C-alpha positions in Angstrom: -12.9 4.9 0.1 -11.5 1.7 1.6 -9.5 1.1 4.7 -7.3 -1.9 5.6 -5.5 -2.1 8.9 -2.5 -4.3 9.6 0.2 -4.2 12.3 -1.3 -1.1 13.6 -1.1 0.8 10.4 -4.0 2.2 8.5 -4.0 2.1 4.7 -6.7 3.9 2.9 -7.4 4.3 -0.8 -10.1 5.8 -2.9 -11.7 3.9 -5.9 -14.6 4.8 -8.0 -17.4 2.5 -6.8 -18.4 1.3 -10.3 -14.8 0.4 -11.0 -14.2 -1.5 -7.8 -13.8 -5.3 -8.4 -12.7 -8.2 -6.5 -9.4 -8.1 -8.5 -8.6 -4.5 -7.4 -9.5 -5.4 -3.8 -7.2 -8.5 -4.0 -4.4 -6.4 -5.6 -4.7 -3.8 -2.8 -4.1 -6.5 -0.3 -1.1 -7.6 -2.1 0.3 -4.1 -2.3 -0.3 -3.6 1.5 1.4 -6.9 2.3 4.3 -6.1 -0.1 4.8 -2.6 1.5 4.8 -4.0 5.0 7.3 -6.8 4.0 9.6 -4.3 2.3 9.5 -1.4 4.7 7.9 -2.4 8.1 11.0 -3.3 10.1 13.5 -1.0 8.3 11.4 2.3 8.0 8.0 2.1 9.6 8.8 0.9 13.1 11.2 3.8 13.7 9.5 6.3 11.3 11.1 9.8 11.7 9.3 11.5 8.9 11.6 10.8 6.1 9.5 9.7 3.1 12.4 9.2 0.6 12.8 5.5 1.3 9.1 5.0 0.1 9.5 6.6 -3.2 10.9 3.4 -4.7 7.7 1.6 -3.9 6.1 3.3 -6.8 7.5 0.6 -9.0 6.1 -2.1 -6.9 2.7 -0.4 -7.0 2.9 0.0 -10.8 3.5 -3.7 -11.0 -0.2 -4.2 -9.9 -1.9 -1.2 -11.4 -1.4 1.0 -14.5 -2.3 4.6 -13.6 
């Protein structure tokens, strides 16, 4: 399990240790940055429990990873 904190938010993700590479770690940093740039001011600062705005982020995530 890996953790990244930024702007008082904690991001965690689980990867199989043998599949973890420098590229994956870099991609996760990019995903976190993109998430914050997209949603921080508009949805995270005043988060009220509504997750629906974040469903669109799956497309951005899939840009970096194929699951």
